[in-house]
C-alpha positions as CSV (number, residue, x, y, z in Angstrom):
1,M,11.5,-92.7,56.3
2,F,11.5,-89.4,55.2
3,R,11.8,-89.0,50.9
4,N,13.2,-85.1,49.4
5,T,10.0,-85.8,46.0
6,A,12.0,-83.0,44.3
7,S,14.8,-85.2,43.7
8,W,17.2,-83.1,40.7
9,Q,18.9,-86.3,40.2
10,L,17.6,-87.8,36.8
11,V,17.4,-91.3,34.9
12,R,17.1,-91.7,31.5
13,W,13.6,-94.3,30.5
14,P,15.5,-96.3,27.2
15,A,11.6,-96.7,26.4
16,D,10.8,-92.9,24.9
17,G,14.7,-92.0,25.5
18,R,13.7,-88.8,28.0
19,C,14.9,-88.5,31.6
20,Y,12.3,-88.0,34.7
21,P,13.7,-87.2,38.1
22,I,14.1,-90.5,40.6
23,F,11.9,-91.1,43.0
24,Q,8.8,-89.8,41.0
25,R,6.2,-91.2,38.5
26,G,7.5,-90.0,35.9
27,P,7.0,-92.6,32.8
28,C,5.4,-95.1,35.2
29,D,1.7,-96.9,36.3
30,A,-0.2,-94.0,39.1
31,T,0.8,-96.6,42.0
32,Q,4.4,-97.1,41.0
33,E,7.4,-94.4,41.1
34,L,10.9,-94.7,39.3
35,V,13.6,-95.9,41.1
36,W,17.5,-97.1,39.9
37,D,17.9,-100.9,39.1
38,A,21.3,-101.5,39.8
39,R,21.2,-105.0,38.9
40,R,19.5,-104.5,35.8
41,Q,21.7,-101.6,34.6
42,M,24.6,-104.0,35.3
43,A,23.2,-106.2,32.6
44,R,21.7,-103.5,30.4
45,S,25.8,-102.3,29.8
46,Y,27.7,-105.8,30.6
47,W,29.8,-106.9,26.8
48,P,30.6,-110.5,27.5
49,H,32.9,-110.7,24.7
50,T,35.4,-107.7,25.7
51,D,34.4,-108.4,29.4
52,S,33.8,-104.9,30.0
53,C,30.8,-102.4,31.0
54,Y,29.4,-99.7,28.4
55,Q,27.0,-96.8,28.0
56,E,24.0,-97.1,26.1
57,Y,23.7,-95.8,23.4
58,T,27.6,-94.8,22.4
59,R,29.4,-97.2,20.2
60,G,30.8,-99.0,23.0
61,P,32.3,-102.2,21.0
62,C,30.1,-101.6,18.1
63,P,31.5,-101.3,13.9
64,H,31.1,-97.5,12.2
65,G,27.8,-97.0,12.1
66,L,26.1,-99.3,14.9
67,V,25.7,-98.0,19.1
68,F,25.5,-100.3,22.1
69,V,22.1,-101.0,22.9
70,Y,20.2,-102.8,25.2
71,N,17.3,-105.2,23.4
72,S,14.2,-105.0,26.2
73,T,12.7,-108.3,24.5
74,R,15.5,-110.5,23.7
75,G,17.3,-109.3,27.2
76,V,20.5,-108.4,25.9
77,V,23.1,-106.3,25.4
78,E,23.5,-105.1,21.1
79,C,25.1,-103.0,18.4
80,A,22.0,-102.0,16.5
81,C,20.5,-99.3,14.6
82,H,17.1,-99.2,13.2
83,A,14.9,-95.7,12.1
84,R,12.7,-96.3,15.2
85,M,16.3,-94.7,16.9
86,L,15.6,-91.7,16.3
87,E,17.9,-90.0,18.6
88,N,21.1,-91.7,17.0
89,Y,19.4,-92.7,13.4
90,D,21.0,-90.7,10.3
91,A,18.5,-90.9,7.3
92,R,21.2,-89.5,5.1
93,T,23.3,-92.7,5.4
94,G,20.8,-95.2,7.4
95,Q,23.4,-95.8,9.9
96,C,23.6,-95.0,13.6
97,F,25.7,-92.3,16.0
98,P,26.0,-91.3,19.2
99,Q,24.8,-88.0,19.8
100,G,27.6,-85.3,20.9
101,G,29.9,-86.2,18.7
102,R,31.0,-85.9,15.0
103,G,29.3,-88.6,13.9
104,P,28.6,-88.3,9.7
105,C,28.9,-84.6,9.4
106,P,31.6,-82.6,7.9
107,P,34.7,-80.8,10.3
108,G,33.6,-79.2,13.5
109,N,30.4,-79.9,13.4
110,T,28.2,-82.0,16.4
111,F,25.5,-84.8,15.1
112,A,23.1,-83.7,17.5
113,F,19.0,-84.4,18.0
114,N,16.1,-81.4,16.6
115,N,13.1,-81.5,18.5
116,A,11.5,-79.8,16.0
117,T,12.0,-82.0,13.4
118,R,11.7,-84.8,15.5
119,R,15.4,-85.7,12.9
120,T,19.1,-85.7,13.8
121,E,20.8,-83.3,12.7
122,C,24.9,-81.8,12.2
123,R,25.0,-78.1,13.9
124,C,28.3,-75.9,14.0
125,P,28.8,-74.9,17.8
126,A,28.4,-71.6,19.5
127,G,30.5,-69.4,18.3
128,S,31.5,-71.6,15.0
129,L,31.0,-70.2,11.5
130,V,30.3,-72.9,8.7
131,R,31.5,-73.1,5.5
132,P,29.4,-73.0,2.7
133,E,31.5,-75.1,0.1
134,T,33.0,-77.8,2.9
135,G,29.8,-77.7,5.7
136,A,32.9,-77.9,7.9
137,C,32.2,-75.4,10.4
138,H,35.1,-73.1,12.0
139,R,35.6,-70.7,15.0
140,A,34.6,-67.6,13.8
141,F,37.9,-65.1,14.2
142,T,40.6,-68.3,13.9
143,Q,42.5,-68.9,10.8
144,G,40.4,-71.5,10.2
145,P,40.2,-72.3,6.9
146,C,42.3,-69.3,5.9
147,P,45.3,-68.2,4.2
148,R,48.4,-66.9,6.9
149,G,46.9,-63.3,7.3
150,R,43.8,-63.4,7.4
151,F,40.4,-65.2,9.6
152,A,37.4,-66.7,9.3
153,S,34.9,-63.4,9.7
154,P,30.9,-64.0,9.4
155,R,29.7,-62.9,5.9
156,P,27.8,-60.0,5.4
157,G,24.0,-61.1,5.3
158,A,24.8,-64.3,5.9
159,P,26.0,-63.8,9.8
160,H,26.6,-68.4,10.2
161,Q,28.6,-68.4,7.1
162,A,32.2,-68.5,6.9
163,V,35.0,-65.9,4.4
164,C,38.2,-65.2,4.9
165,V,39.2,-61.8,5.4
166,A,42.4,-59.4,6.2
167,N,43.6,-59.4,10.0
168,P,43.8,-55.9,10.7
169,C,45.6,-55.8,13.8
170,Q,49.4,-55.8,14.7
171,R,51.7,-58.0,16.8
172,G,50.1,-57.7,20.0
173,E,46.8,-56.5,18.8
174,L,43.0,-58.1,19.1
175,Y,40.3,-57.8,17.3
176,F,36.9,-56.9,18.8
177,P,33.8,-56.4,16.3
178,D,31.6,-54.9,18.2
179,D,33.4,-51.6,17.6
180,G,35.7,-52.7,14.7
181,F,38.8,-52.0,16.0
182,C,42.1,-53.2,17.0
183,H,43.4,-53.1,20.5
184,R,46.5,-53.8,22.2
185,I,46.9,-56.5,25.1
186,G,47.0,-55.7,28.3
187,R,44.9,-51.8,27.9
188,R,41.8,-50.9,29.3
189,G,40.9,-50.8,25.0
190,P,36.9,-51.0,24.8
191,C,37.0,-52.2,28.0
192,P,35.0,-51.6,31.5
193,A,36.5,-49.8,33.8
194,G,38.9,-52.6,36.2
195,Q,38.7,-55.0,32.9
196,L,41.5,-55.3,30.4
197,V,42.2,-56.3,26.9
198,Q,43.3,-60.6,27.0
199,Y,43.0,-63.5,24.8
200,E,39.3,-65.0,24.4
201,A,38.7,-68.1,26.1
202,F,39.8,-70.4,23.9
203,R,42.3,-73.6,23.3
204,G,43.7,-72.9,20.2
205,V,44.5,-69.3,18.4
206,S,42.0,-66.4,18.8
207,Y,42.4,-62.9,17.1
208,R,39.4,-62.0,18.9
209,G,39.5,-59.6,21.9
210,A,38.0,-60.1,25.6
211,C,38.2,-58.4,28.3
212,G,38.8,-59.4,31.8
213,C,40.9,-59.3,34.7
214,T,42.2,-62.2,37.6
215,E,44.2,-62.3,39.6
216,H,46.7,-64.2,37.7
217,F,47.6,-60.5,35.8
218,T,50.3,-60.0,38.1
219,Q,51.3,-57.6,36.1
220,N,47.8,-55.8,36.2
221,Y,45.9,-56.3,39.2
222,W,45.2,-54.1,42.1
223,P,44.2,-57.0,45.3
224,A,43.0,-54.1,47.6
225,D,39.4,-53.7,44.9
226,G,39.7,-57.0,42.9
227,R,40.6,-54.9,39.4
228,C,43.1,-55.0,37.0
229,Y,44.7,-51.1,35.5
230,E,47.4,-50.5,32.5
231,Q,50.4,-49.8,34.2
232,H,51.9,-46.3,33.8
233,T,48.3,-45.2,34.6
234,R,46.7,-43.4,37.7
235,G,44.9,-46.3,38.3
236,P,43.6,-46.9,41.5
237,C,46.7,-44.8,43.2
238,P,45.9,-41.0,44.6
239,A,46.7,-38.6,42.8
240,R,50.2,-37.4,41.8
241,L,50.9,-41.3,42.2
242,T,51.3,-43.6,39.3
243,F,50.7,-47.8,39.1
244,V,53.3,-49.4,38.8
245,Y,55.0,-53.2,38.4
246,N,57.6,-54.1,40.8
247,A,59.6,-56.9,39.6
248,T,62.0,-57.1,43.3
249,S,59.1,-57.7,45.6
250,G,56.3,-59.7,42.5
251,R,53.4,-56.9,43.5
252,T,51.5,-53.5,42.0
253,E,52.0,-50.1,43.7
254,C,51.5,-47.2,43.2
255,Q,55.1,-45.3,43.1
256,C,55.4,-41.6,43.4
257,A,55.3,-39.9,39.4
258,A,58.7,-38.1,40.2
259,R,60.5,-41.4,41.4
260,R,59.2,-43.3,38.3
261,G,60.3,-40.4,36.2
262,R,64.0,-40.4,37.7
263,K,64.4,-44.6,37.4
264,L,63.3,-44.5,33.7
265,Y,65.7,-41.8,32.8
266,E,68.6,-44.4,34.8
267,A,67.0,-47.1,32.5
268,A,67.6,-44.8,29.3
269,V,71.4,-44.1,30.1
270,L,72.7,-47.6,31.1
271,E,70.7,-48.0,27.9
272,R,72.5,-46.1,25.3
273,L,76.1,-46.7,27.8
274,E,75.6,-50.3,26.8
275,L,74.8,-49.7,23.6
276,M,78.6,-47.5,23.3
277,R,80.3,-50.5,24.9
278,I,78.7,-52.8,22.7
279,T,78.9,-50.7,19.4
280,R,83.0,-49.5,20.4
């Protein structure tokens, strides 16, 4: 039977905490290859006290400061912590925590293993800044620990630290740190051709702008070339036509500039007549 020796599937070897490709030698003797033993794995993850299975080196059913592991000497699973568990042991507290969680760290940090120092540490996620006073991490250009009207910005001379600065942007604008200016949402701003200013991808509220274009930009998207354009500009249209959004058809289109001007005039007249009626 043919077997692909360049398998992309990896399995974790508990003895050294590393991952190796399955069906290759890995950490085994020269005459052996690494395979997955489902029955043994079941024995390594089953906790009879709750009749449930848990992943190794997670907290699982264990108390705070212990992780769920398989004791190969005793042949049982247990909640444990000792200094030999390098990737989970925190020397400051003498406790063990799963990687990737908060662990013993300040808010916003991730408990991680440093391959260079061979020790665990508290680490700010990418795009975050640390507040020196508390050790907490905050997303750059969000309010974070700052008062209303201010956001967390890189500290001059210490770009990994957070300092609160006044938000210079008006409502409907986003800040672009690369040029130091505010740009209106839906306008081209500093973006390349075919992209417009939008919110950056973030679940919370961020004051930093990003450039982008998708078909969800219904009032700016032009399906013919997959780009986005500002309304009431020429955009992708031929000369003497204007790029607009047709609310009736729900699509963007190229419209005669004279027709657009007449529509704007009619809308202004109707608005003025309605205002006169209300104020009588």
